C-alpha positions in Angstrom: -12.3 -20.0 55.1 -11.7 -21.2 51.4 -8.2 -18.9 51.5 -5.3 -20.5 49.9 -3.1 -19.7 52.4 -5.5 -22.1 54.5 -3.5 -24.9 52.3 -0.6 -24.0 51.2 2.1 -21.9 52.7 3.2 -20.6 49.4 0.9 -18.4 47.9 1.7 -17.3 44.0 0.4 -14.0 42.3 0.9 -13.4 38.4 2.9 -10.7 38.9 6.6 -9.2 39.0 8.4 -8.1 42.0 8.5 -4.8 40.5 5.2 -4.5 39.8 4.3 -5.9 43.6 7.2 -3.0 44.5 5.1 -0.2 43.1 1.5 -1.7 45.5 3.1 -2.0 48.4 4.7 1.4 47.8 1.7 3.3 46.8 -0.3 1.7 50.2 2.4 3.4 52.5 3.1 7.0 50.7 0.2 6.9 48.2 2.6 8.0 45.2 1.8 6.3 42.4 5.2 7.2 40.6 6.3 4.0 39.5 9.4 5.4 37.4 12.3 4.6 39.4 11.0 0.9 39.8 11.6 0.1 36.4 14.9 1.9 35.2 16.3 1.4 32.7 13.3 -0.7 30.8 13.0 0.5 27.3 10.0 2.9 26.6 7.8 -0.4 25.2 9.2 -2.6 28.1 7.7 0.5 30.7 4.7 0.7 29.3 3.6 -2.3 29.4 5.0 -2.7 33.0 2.6 0.4 34.0 -0.5 -1.8 32.5 0.7 -4.5 34.4 0.4 -2.3 37.5 -3.0 -1.5 37.0 -3.8 -4.8 36.7 -2.5 -5.2 40.1 -4.0 -2.1 41.4 -7.5 -3.5 40.6 -7.3 -7.2 41.6 -5.9 -5.7 45.1 -8.9 -3.1 44.6 -6.9 0.5 44.8 -8.7 2.2 42.5 -6.6 5.9 43.1 -3.7 3.7 41.8 -5.2 2.5 39.1 -6.4 6.3 38.0 -2.8 7.4 38.5 -1.7 4.8 36.2 -4.5 5.8 33.3 -3.5 9.3 33.6 0.3 8.6 33.3 0.0 6.3 30.0 -2.5 8.9 28.5 0.1 11.8 29.0 2.8 9.2 27.5 0.6 8.9 24.2 -0.5 12.4 23.9 3.8 12.9 24.2 4.4 9.6 21.8 1.4 8.9 20.2 3.2 5.1 18.9 2.8 3.6 22.6 -0.8 3.5 22.2 -0.3 0.6 20.5 1.7 -1.2 23.4 -0.8 0.0 25.8 -4.2 -1.4 23.3 -1.8 -5.0 23.0 -0.5 -5.2 26.1 -4.3 -4.4 27.9 -6.4 -6.9 25.6 -3.5 -9.7 26.7 -4.3 -9.3 30.2 -7.7 -8.7 29.7 -10.9 -7.7 31.6 -9.3 -5.6 34.7 -7.7 -3.4 32.6 -10.5 -3.3 29.5 -10.5 1.3 30.0 -7.2 1.0 29.1 -7.9 -1.1 25.8 -10.5 1.1 25.5 -8.3 4.5 26.0 -5.7 3.0 23.2 -7.8 1.8 20.6 -9.8 5.6 20.8 -6.2 7.4 20.3 -5.3 5.4 17.9 -8.7 5.8 15.7 -7.5 9.8 16.3 -4.3 10.0 15.4 -3.7 6.3 13.2 -0.9 7.5 11.1 1.3 8.8 14.0 -0.2 6.4 16.0 0.4 2.9 13.6 3.9 4.2 11.5 6.6 5.9 14.7 9.0 8.2 13.3 10.7 8.2 16.8 13.5 5.4 17.0 10.4 3.2 15.9 9.4 3.0 19.4 5.5 1.5 19.8 3.5 1.4 16.4 2.4 -1.4 14.5 5.1 -3.4 15.5 4.2 -4.0 19.2 1.4 -5.4 18.0 0.5 -9.3 18.1 -0.8 -11.1 14.7 -4.1 -11.5 16.6 -4.7 -7.9 16.9 -3.0 -6.8 13.2 -5.9 -6.9 10.8 -8.6 -5.2 13.7 -6.4 -2.2 14.4 -4.3 -2.0 10.8 -8.4 -2.6 8.7 -10.5 -0.2 11.8 -13.0 1.4 9.3 -13.1 3.9 12.4 -9.7 4.5 11.4 -8.7 7.5 8.8 -5.3 6.0 6.9 -4.8 6.1 3.0 -4.0 2.5 1.3 -0.4 2.7 1.1 -0.3 3.8 4.8 -1.6 0.3 5.5 0.1 -1.5 3.1 3.6 0.4 5.3 1.7 -1.5 8.4 1.9 -4.9 7.2 5.7 -4.2 6.1 6.6 -2.6 9.3 5.0 -6.0 10.8 6.9 -8.2 8.8 10.0 -6.9 9.2 9.8 -6.9 13.2 8.4 -10.4 13.1 11.1 -11.5 10.5 13.8 -9.8 13.5 12.3 -11.4 16.1 11.8 -15.3 14.6 15.0 -16.0 14.8 16.1 -14.3 18.3 17.6 -17.0 21.0 18.1 -19.4 18.3 21.2 -20.8 18.0 23.5 -20.4 14.6 23.1 -24.0 13.7 19.4 -23.6 14.0 18.4 -20.1 12.8 18.6 -20.7 8.6 15.3 -23.6 9.7 13.9 -21.7 12.1 13.8 -18.1 10.3 12.5 -19.6 7.0 9.5 -21.8 8.7 8.8 -18.9 10.9 9.4 -16.4 6.9 7.3 -18.5 5.6 4.5 -18.0 8.3 4.7 -14.0 8.4 4.9 -13.7 4.8 1.5 -15.3 4.4 -0.2 -13.4 7.2 0.9 -10.1 5.6 0.1 -11.8 1.5 -3.6 -13.0 3.2 -3.4 -9.3 5.1 -2.5 -7.1 1.4 -5.5 -8.7 -0.1 -7.6 -6.8 1.6 -5.8 -3.3 0.1 -7.2 -1.2 -2.0 -3.8 -1.2 -4.5 -6.0 1.0 -7.0 -5.8 4.0 -4.2 -2.5 3.4 -3.9 0.2 6.4 -6.1 1.4 4.3 -9.1 5.3 5.6 -8.1 4.3 4.2 -4.8 3.3 0.5 -6.3 6.5 0.4 -8.9 8.9 1.6 -5.5 7.5 0.0 -2.8 4.9 -2.0 -3.6 6.2 -4.2 -5.7 10.0 -4.3 -5.1 8.0 -5.9 -1.4 7.0 -9.0 -2.9 4.0 -8.7 -0.1 1.1 -8.7 -2.8 0.5 -10.8 -5.9 1.4 -9.8 -9.5 -2.3 -10.4 -10.3 -3.4 -8.0 -7.5 -0.8 -5.2 -8.4 -2.1 -5.8 -12.7 -5.8 -4.9 -11.6 -3.9 -2.3 -9.6 -2.1 -0.6 -12.5 -5.2 -1.3 -14.9 -7.2 0.6 -12.3 -5.1 3.5 -12.0 -4.4 3.5 -16.0 -8.0 4.7 -16.3 -7.1 8.1 -15.2 -3.1 8.5 -16.6 -3.8 11.7 -18.1 -4.6 13.2 -14.7 -1.6 11.8 -12.5 -0.5 14.6 -12.4 -2.8 16.8 -11.8 -3.9 18.2 -7.7 -6.5 20.0 -7.1 -6.4 23.2 -5.0 -9.7 24.3 -3.1 -9.8 27.7 -1.5 -11.8 30.0 0.5 -14.4 27.6 2.0 -16.1 29.2 4.9 -15.1 25.7 6.5 -11.2 26.1 6.5 -10.9 22.2 6.9 -11.2 21.5 3.7 -8.9 24.3 2.1 -6.1 22.4 0.6 -4.1 20.7 -2.0 -6.3 17.3 -3.0 -4.0 14.3 -5.0 -5.6 12.2 -7.0 -6.2 8.4 -5.7 -8.3 6.3 -7.5 -11.3 6.4 -10.0 -15.1 6.5 -8.9 -17.4 6.0 -11.5 -14.4 6.4 -14.3 -14.1 9.6 -12.7 -10.8 10.6 -11.2 -11.5 11.0 -7.2 -8.8 13.2 -5.7 -7.7 13.1 -1.3 -6.9 15.1 1.3 -5.1 14.1 4.8 -6.6 16.6 7.2 -7.7 16.8 11.2 -11.8 17.4 11.7 -12.8 17.7 15.3 -9.4 16.3 16.4 -9.4 13.7 13.9 -7.1 12.8 11.3 -9.5 12.4 8.0 -9.6 11.9 4.1 -11.1 15.1 2.8 -12.5 13.8 -0.9 -13.6 15.3 -4.1 -15.5 13.0 -6.4 -18.3 13.1 -8.8 -21.4 11.1 -7.8 -24.0 9.3 -10.2 -22.7 11.9 -12.7 -24.5 15.1 -12.0 -22.7 16.1 -8.6 -19.5 17.0 -7.3 -19.0 16.6 -3.4 -16.2 17.7 -1.1 -16.5 15.6 1.6 -15.2 12.9 4.3 -14.3 9.8 3.0 -15.1 7.1 5.9 -12.7 4.0 5.7 -13.8 1.4 3.7 -17.3 3.3 1.8 -17.9 3.7 -1.5 -18.6 7.2 -2.5 -22.2 8.7 -2.1 -23.0 6.4 0.8 -24.4 7.9 3.7 -21.9 8.0 5.9 -19.8 10.6 4.4 -20.0 13.7 5.9 -20.8 16.1 3.6 -19.7 19.9 2.5 -19.9 21.4 -0.6 -21.6 19.7 -3.6 -22.2 21.7 -7.6 -24.1 20.3 -10.1 -21.9 18.8 -13.0 -23.1 21.2 -16.2 -20.0 20.0 -18.3 -19.9 17.1 -21.1 -15.9 16.5 -19.4 -17.2 14.2 -16.9 -13.2 15.3 -15.9 -13.8 18.5 -15.3 -13.8 19.9 -11.6 -16.1 22.9 -11.7 -14.0 26.4 -10.5 -17.4 27.8 -9.3 -20.9 27.3 -8.2 -20.0 25.4 -5.1 -22.8 25.4 -2.8 -22.7 24.9 1.4 -24.4 21.2 2.3 -25.1 19.8 5.2 -22.5 21.5 7.9 -20.5 23.4 5.2 -20.5 26.8 6.4 -20.9 29.9 4.0 -18.9 31.4 1.6 -18.2 28.6 -1.0 -14.8 27.6 -2.3 -13.3 27.5 -5.7 -10.9 24.8 -7.1 -8.6 25.2 -9.4 -6.4 22.5 -11.6 -2.3 22.7 -10.6 0.1 20.3 -12.5 4.0 20.6 -13.3 4.0 24.1 -13.7 1.3 24.9 -10.7 -0.5 27.4 -13.2 -4.1 28.4 -12.1 -6.2 27.0 -15.0 -9.5 27.6 -15.9 -11.8 24.7 -15.1 
């Protein structure tokens, strides 16, 4: 036949010896537990090795081993969501043999984006583990539900990781030059991506204490954000509390983030059908207030919004959110909610 073995005494396989040992052991024992073959590896390296085992299992046509690895990685992501980024990055790099893993990881990231992208445990995985080519696709994924400030944090964390990685393995004399060149390249990448952020949705306190100090956004973009926030300066200390809704997920405290049609818009992070989402309260067409789920990247009132409750606007004061008179719409359940504004003293005011 036309096998390589007929013309060469050496056949190269694109897998490490540890990966091949897992495959061989599985063929003899039917045991898919590969942990002992990767002793001493850090969690990210261990996960990447498992993805390569899956690719090898696909190459050698061992579907049962593929299934075992798939389940193992799924369980690990459930326990530590930030590993989803590691699985996604490695499987995308490998390509078609592990396409099922990349789809699974992407779905997990979309379902729990904050915990997937911004790890809180030992900085394992998360956005730092993504290649530059995947950064925009994941951070600005329209099917994901993270706030503008969290998107900024993703860019900031990735830039910090890139700066540290840029000088690893460089001799002392060459560090300054390499660090300068790569830091400039990383800065350019992040600055370009930061232009996609809607800075007006980031609280002023975060703009001044974090975003401005990072030097990752331009002064002009910051000025426009401050200008937009100034339109609602009189309300920045106010929050909207929603209570008593028959759809319990919409109950909670909404914080003003941004404006719509020169009227404050209030947002709250929450869960809906197992996914992280952003609930919003906004005035549409100067006639009706809505409580809805806000799809990422969409403007209020778009057909893609998931509406729960509405209330006709009857006040001459466009800032005034109605306390009562809300009605269910679409998938909203009775009873309708009541709303009240709270500020420094958390006092319930008539609205």
